[in-house]
MARFILUM-641867 format. One record per residue (C-alpha): residue in three letters; x, y, z. Coordinates in steps of 0.001 Angstrom, whole numbers, plus 524288, in hexadecimal, padded with zeros to 5 digits. Layout:
<drenmis>
ALAXYZ ...
</drenmis>
This chain:
<drenmis>
MET826D282F5B7B137 LYS8293C8296F7BECD GLN82FBE835EA7C384 LEU8247683E147BE56 THR81A81835527C51A LEU821BA8365F7D212 VAL82243845307D0BB CYS8138D8455D7CE63 VAL810E283D187DA77 LEU819E3845927E2AE ALA81328851DA7DDB7 THR805FB84BFA7E14B LEU80A91848BC7EEFC ILE8102C8564A7F107 SER8032285C427ED1D VAL7FB7D854537F71E PRO7F64E85BF3802DA ALA7FF6F85B2F80E84 MET7F5B68532481656 ALA7EBF884B8280E16 PHE7E7848442D81A3E GLU7E15384C90824B5 HIS7E39A8430D82FD8 PHE7EC7E8383C83445 ILE7E4D882BAE8360C SER7E29182A53844B0 ARG7DDA981FD884DF3 ASP7D182821268562D GLY7D098814C085E42 HIS7CE45809A0854A3 GLN7CBC8812BF84916 LEU7D42F81A3583F91 LYS7D0178282A83CD2 ASP7D29C831CE831E0 GLY7CF3883E1983949 GLU7C1D783AE283F07 GLN7BE9D83094834B5 VAL7C0658220683726 PHE7CABF81CA882DE1 ARG7C8E780EBF828D3 PHE7CECF808BB81CBF ALA7D0517FC70814A7 GLY7D8AE7F92A808FA VAL7E1A27F07080141 HIS7EEDC7F094807FB ALA7F9217F7C77FFC8 PRO806497F3BC8058B GLU80EF97F9117FAC3 LEU80C058079A7F98E HIS81A6A80A507FC5B ARG821E67FE467F76C ILE81E917F46C7ECD8 GLU820CD7E5D47EC2D ASP821927E34C7DD87 ASP81C757D5577DC59 ALA81D797D5D57CD7E ARG82C487D4A67CF20 GLY82B357C8437D72B THR834207C4417E25E CYS841E47C96E7E452 LYS84AD67BD877E3E4 GLU855927C4D87EB36 ASP84D0C7C5607F76A PRO84FF27B8A67FEAF ARG843207B94E80614 GLY83D007B39F7F9CB TRP831B97BD1E7F880 GLY8386B7CA597F7F4 GLN832097D3477EE09 TYR835ED7DECA7E5AA PHE831587EBBE7EB43 LYS8314B7F9747E5C4 TRP82C98807077E93A PRO81FEE80C237E355 THR81FA5817917DA06 ALA81879823FA7DDBF ASP80DF9820BF7D3AF GLU80C1B813317D95F GLN80A99817DE7E756 ASP801128227A7E345 ASN7F930818B67DB55 TRP7F89B80EA27E654 ILE7F472818567F0B7 GLN7EA1181E1B7E7D7 SER7E56A810517E488 LEU7E34480E097F309 VAL7DCA881AFA7F5F9 LEU7D3E681AE77E9E2 THR7CEF080D4E7ED59 GLY7CB4A811FA7FB01 HIS7D74D80F5880367 LYS7D91D8190780E88 ALA7E4D48129581502 MET7EF98808FC811A1 ARG7F9B1800F0818CD VAL806457FEF081134 TYR811287F52D81341 VAL81D117F6FE81BDC LEU82A047FDE681A15 SER8333C7F4468137B VAL8402D7F06E819DE ALA84CD57EDD48126A THR851607DFE980F9A PRO85E967DB4E80A5B TYR858127D78D7FD7F ASP852097E4897F9B4 GLN85C4A7E8FA7EFF7 ALA85C3C7DBF57E8CD CYS84D677DC837E82E GLU84D487EAB27E35C ARG845777EFCA7EECB GLU8467B7FA7A7F8F6 THR8409B7FB4980686 HIS83C08805DF80FD9 ILE844FB8025381B25 LEU853A9800EF81957 PRO85DB87FB4F822CE PRO8657A8048882B99 LEU871F780A6182635 GLU879568069883284 GLN878677FA0883A52 GLY86E287FB78844D6 GLY868F38083B83F39 MET85B0080B6983BA5 PRO854A58075982EC0 ARG8533D8115D823E1 LEU8479A8153B81B9D ASN849F4813E380D0C GLU846D982169807AC THR8436A81C1C7FA3E ALA8395A8132A80063 MET833D181D6280990 VAL831308271C7FE9B HIS8275781D5F7F927 TYR8219D81C0E806C5 ASP820D282AEA80776 ARG8197C82B597FA95 MET80FF0820CC7FF03 ILE80C7B8290B80ADC ALA80B8183596802E4 LEU802B682F6D7F897 SER7FA378294F80323 HIS7F8C3836CC8092E GLN7F56083C7C7FBDF HIS7EB0F8325F7F850 GLY7E5478302B805D8 LEU7EA6E822F180A4F ARG7EE168204A8188A LEU7F9C48175C81AC9 ILE7FD3980CC9824A9 LEU80C0080B0382486 PRO812867FF1882AE1 PHE820FD7FF6182E21 ILE827D47F20582E2B ASP8238D7E477829CB HIS823927D80D831DD TRP826377D0FE824FD GLN831867D12181B48 TRP829D67D49080EDD TRP82E877E2B180DC4 GLY839147E0F0817FA GLY834417E18B825FA ARG838587DEDE833FB GLU8421E7D4508301C GLN849307DD5E826BC LEU8491E7E8838309D ALA84EA27DFA183B2D ALA8595A7DB33831C8 PHE85EE07E914831D2 TYR862A37E6A684014 GLY865DE7D82784008 GLU859817D536847B7 HIS84EB17CB2B845E0 GLU841E67CEDF83F5E ASP83A917CCC884C19 ASP842F97D74585273 PHE83A897E0F384B17 TYR8302F7DEEB85599 ASP839EF7E051860C3 SER839037EE49865A7 ASN847127ED5186AC4 SER84D1A7E92E85DB3 LYS854ED7F112853E2 THR84AE17ED578499B PHE83FDC7F35E8518C ALA847C87FFCD85387 ALA849DD80071844CC TYR83B447FE638429A LEU837EE809D684B7F ASN842088121284464 ILE83BE080ED283740 ILE82EB08131783C91 GLU8349981FF5840E9 GLN83B588224F833E7 VAL82ED181FB682C62 ILE825578278B834B6 ASN82E88833458351C ARG83173832AC8267C THR82E0983EC181E79 ASN8260A83B5F81279 THR82D63840228066D TYR82073842D97FF6A THR8184284981809F2 GLY822D984F5D81292 ARG81C1B849C581E95 GLN821C18401F82835 TYR81ADE83310827D3 LYS815828355983580 ASP80E468413C83013 GLU8085983A3382458 LYS7F9A3838E082609 ALA7F98182E9B81B4F ILE8005182579824EF MET7F5418200E82D15 ALA7FD158163D8350F TRP80A6F8105C83733 GLU80A8680196838F2 SER8153E7FB2A840F8 GLY817757F1A0835DE ASN811A27E70182D91 GLU80CB57DA9B8341A LEU815597DBFE8401C LYS810577CF7D84625 MET81ADB7CEB5850BC SER818467DC4285656 THR81A9C7DD33864F2 GLU814A77E6D286E68 ALA821907EE2486FA5 PHE8231A7EE95860E2 VAL815787F41085E6A ARG8156E7FDAC869AB GLN822DF803588669A THR82027803F385804 ALA812E080A64859AF ALA8182A8144586370 HIS823698178A85A49 ILE81A6D819BC84EA4 LYS810B9821C985675 SER81B8082A4985C2B LEU8202A82D8284E6D ALA812EF82EAB847A7 PRO8088383223851C1 ASN7FE848360584746 GLN7FF0F8290284029 LEU7F9C081BFD844A2 VAL8014A80FE2848DD MET7FD928021E844C8 ASP8021A7F5A784B68 GLY806D87ED2384020 THR805D57E078847DC TYR800AD7D4DD84019 LEU7F73D7C9DA84396 LYS7F3FF7CE9B85149 ILE7EE787DA23858AB ASN7F8287DF11862CA GLU7F1BD7E1D786FCA PHE7FBDF7EC48872D5 SER7F8DE7F38086621 LYS7EAD07F54786AA1 THR7EF6E7FDA487605 ASP7FBD7803DF870B8 PRO7F9268128386F1F ASN802208134E86345 VAL7FB55808A785B50 ASP7EFB280D6C8537B ILE7ECB78024684A19 ILE7ED367F38784B9A SER7EDA97EB9F83F0B ASN7ED897DDB083A60 HIS7EF777D65982D8A PHE7E6DD7CAF582968 TYR7EBD97BFEC820CF THR7E6F67B20481F91 VAL7F4A97AC9F821BA ASN7F3A67B23282F87 ASN7E5F27ACA3831E2 ASN7E0727BA17834C3 ASN7DA9D7BE68827BC SER7CC2A7BF4782B11 PRO7C13C7C89B82EEA GLN7C21C7C2DE83C95 GLU7CFDD7C86183E08 VAL7CA477D61D83C8A ARG7C08C7D35B84766 ASP7CADC7CD3A85027 ASN7D4677D87C84E38 LEU7CA067E2C185109 LYS7C65F7DB9785D82 ALA7D49E7DA55861A0 ILE7D74B7E8DA85F98 ASP7CA5F7EC6686633 GLY7C9E37FA148607E LYS7D6337FE6486768 LYS7DD748019185AC0 VAL7DAC9802E984C39 TYR7DA2A7F5D18452B PHE7DF667F3E983751 VAL7E0107E7DD82E8A GLY7ECCA7EAEC827AB GLU7ECA97DFA381DF5 PHE7E4687D41281A0E GLY7E28C7CCC980D60 LEU7E7197C1B48047E GLU7D99B7BB6F80447 PRO7CDC87BB5A7FAFA ALA7C6187C7F37F9B6 ALA7B9FD7C2DB800C4 PHE7C22B7BF4A80C99 LEU7C94B7CC5980C5F ASP7BC247D32A80C04 SER7B7DE7CC0F81863 VAL7C3E77D0F681FA4 MET7C2907DE93819EC GLN7B44F7DF6C81DF8 ALA7B8067DB6482BBD ALA7C2117E66082C00 VAL7B7957EFEA8277A HIS7AC4F7EBD48303E GLU7B0E77E42783C2F GLU7B1BA7EB78848F5 TYR7B48E7E8BF85722 ASN7AEEA7F2258611F GLY7ADCC7FC3F85648 ALA7BBB57FAB885119 GLN7BE017F715842DD ALA7C9DE7F52983A49 ALA7CEF18023E8357F GLY7D4507FC84828E7 THR7D8477F09482148 PHE7E04B7ED2581531 ILE7E00A7E16280C20 TRP7ED727DD218073A GLY7F1DE7E2287FD6C PHE7F2B97EC3E7F272 ARG7FCAB7EEF07E7B2 GLY7FC157FAE77DEF5 ARG7FEAA7FEDE7D102 ARG80C0E7FF267CAA9 HIS8120180BC67C590 ASN811C3806D07B78F GLY8057E7FEA97B7DF GLY7FF527F2E07BE15 PHE7FF747EF7F7CC84 TYR8091A7EA3B7D653 TRP804767DD6F7DC2E HIS807AD7D3E37E705 ARG804387C58B7E869 GLU802CE7C03C7F631 TYR806837B2A07FAC3 THR7F7F07AF517FAA8 GLY7F6D57B25D7EC1A ASN7EF5F7BF077EEA7 TYR7F3A67CAFB7E70A SER7F3EF7D9347EB1E TYR7E8237E16C7E770 HIS7E7EB7ECA07DDC0 LEU7DF2B7F8857DF09 PRO7D4917FAE57DB09 GLY7D3AF7EC5C7D794 PHE7D3D97E5617CA78 PRO7CB927DA237C50E GLU7D76F7D36B7BF05 ASN7DBB37D0677CCFC ASP7CF357C8FC7D04C ALA7D7507BD0A7D3F4 ASN7DC627C56B7DF35 GLU7CE947CA967E212 GLU7D4067D8437E0AD LEU7C76A7DF7B7DDA4 ALA7C0387D8897E89E VAL7CAC17DBCE7F297 VAL7CBCA7EA177EE94 ASP7BCFF7EB7E7EEF0 LEU7BB9A7E5607FC6E VAL7C6067EEB980170 ARG7BF5E7FA867FB68 LYS7B24F7F62880109 ALA7B89C7F58080E81 MET7BE248033480CC6 ALA7B0768084880A1D GLN7AAA5800E781598 MET7B4A48069781EE4 ASP7B0098140281A7B GLY7A1C38108181CB7 ASP79E1980CE780EB6 GLU799737FF9A80A0C SER79EF57FFF67FC3D MET7ABCC804987F6B0 ALA7AC718113F7EF17 PRO7AF14810847E071 LEU7BCF1812927DC10 PRO7C0588201E7D72B ALA7C2E0821117C89B PRO7D15681EE97C5E5 GLN7DBBA8292C7C3C5 PRO7E38A829507B715 PRO7EDBF81E8A7B640 THR7FBE9821A57B303 LEU800D281CD37A5D9 ARG80F61819FA7A5CE VAL818CD81CF779AC5 ILE815F98135D78FB8 GLU8221280BC578C18 THR81A128029B78399 PRO80B5C80241780DA ASN80C5E7F39278274 ASN80DC67F5AA79119 ILE806CC801F9795A6 ARG808D5804EE7A402 TRP8010E80D977AD27 LEU7FEE48101E7BB9D GLY7F0A680D277BE05 ALA7E762816687C4DC PRO7E5318133F7D35F VAL7D72080E287D233 ALA7D6D180A807C3C1 ARG7D23B7FCFC7BF97 TRP7D4677FDC07B0DB TYR7D9AF806B07A62F ARG7D75380B7A79861 PHE7E31480DF478FB0 GLU7E284817B178499 ARG7EBBD81B1477967 ALA7ECE9826A27701B THR7F62982BBD765BA LYS7F5778398776B4B PRO7F76B83D817797B ILE7E9968432D77A5E GLY7E2CD8380477332 PRO7D9AD8339776DC6 TRP7DB0E827C6776A8 GLN7D8CC819A5772AF VAL7D57780F6F77D02 ILE7DF8C8048277C33 GLY7DCB47FD60788EC GLU7D0B37FC877919D GLY7CE917F60779EC3 ILE7DD297F4677A14C SER7E0D47F0B07AF4A ASP7ED827F2597B6D9 GLY7E8F67EA667C2A0 ARG7ECD17DC457C07F ASN7F5377D5037CA42 ARG8030F7D0007C7F5 PHE806417DAF57BE5B ASP8149F7DA737BA6A PRO819497E73A7B436 ALA8251B7E0577AE74 SER81CD87D7D37A591 ASP80E5B7DB3B7A63C VAL8072C7E51779DC4 LEU7FAEA7EBDE7A2B3 PHE7F7447F253795CC ALA7FCC67F2B2787F5 ASP7F7DD7FB2D77CC5 PRO7F0CB7F12C77427 HIS7F0087F9D576809 ALA7F9717FB2F75CB6 ARG802E58069575C77 GLN809BA80D4E75116 SER8186380F6E750F0 GLY81C2D81DAE75330 GLN80EFA8213B75944 THR80E1F826F1766F4 TYR803178215276F28 TYR7FD428276D77B53 TYR7F77381F7A7867A ARG7EF108222A79254 VAL7E767819EF79C20 ILE7DAAC81C117A3B2 ALA7D743815317B073 PHE7C9E380F927B3CE ASN7C296809B27BF20 GLU7B421807977C1D5 SER7B2AE815DF7C5F1 GLY7B7F781BEF7B97C ASN7C44B81F3A7B228 SER7D018827EF7B3DC ALA7D4DE832CE7AB47 PRO7DEF782E117A16F SER7ECCC82BB07A5EC ASN7F8AE833027A12D VAL7FBC4830D0792C9 GLU808038294278ECD GLN80D36827DD780FF TYR8144481D757796E LEU81B3C81E9376C57 GLU819FD811F776496 PRO8276D80EFA75ECD 
</drenmis>
């Protein structure tokens, strides 16, 4: 079944027109442009389109850092579902998380990373081909469904492995990452070159020729960036990928030199209350500091009540300084559906949980519906509308092979909110409704122990039963899913 699904996704990708996007996203002063049209966007930040932190498994005890998680690669179905969930709820662009860097604890914690240590002492790091194929597919599916990507390189932090782990390859200190004369910095530039020149195994195009890639970001929350670091990094990226944009990934400040550097297109910032900068005023202050010289982007903000988040989001939509406005903004953060049902989830140190699209009432304690709706309202406002468009009716969900009717598993449709389950004794019916108003959206779902739906009706020994599922939202219903059978022993 998994092999067949992957073949279907590959076949779909191969059938996509060679260039679904007509233009690269370009910069015109303080604005982004798609051709001649101004390009603005809002959304719920989706960091894990290419690598998953599986919180349901808990913390890996073999990681001495004390918080190391279990990670895994997404399936083709999962990536397709997540990207469609974004696009069908109105997302036009998305920033993902960084390329992960190897740690000594990865094997014990059953995880792989994007960047591997050099084979020889002092050599250059290597890209993990297994990892990069998933990255390839993310880009290809984004191209197919119409999602622009912002791709950061290396993290300031250790979460996925960042500057400290890269520096460890060369016996250097983590701060040497920012030293343009260090071995770590040379390795960082080499990683950038390897990535930008990589040929996508799905599209056949080099990354620098992928119109789905809107911008390359120097890294995530690089709060110790120096002028030499930013200028050399930006020049290196622009020399390799002149048709794609460059974002300064500096954190908590606006670099004066980035405002004048010809190779920097976008200046970003992240707002969090722990840094005393999570407010509508920060949008105003940043716009004033940049003074229209470059594009401004609020890469992340969040971890506060919905009403507060709305005040920041509305500032990002409406505030301007000498005619310049924020080009985009993302609320942290989104997790998508699992291959066999339910959602991935993540709990932050504040107690906030990740959001699921298109939003579910059972997550009211996390204000999920309110947050998703304020984001979708902002999307509409950036396009000149005052109210968000209705969701499209959902596509058919995918019913998985039924090992037991006491635990029926399915991959939900991208914008579905609830489901109807039906059963028959013949593959063409007649169909009996056995479950109505079933949701797959609740937080903290654990596939090892939790059941989303069980057939509540009696079954006769020796009888084959046929099952299908239909997705619903406020706009309508899907066609029925595939049919799966189960022989009652």
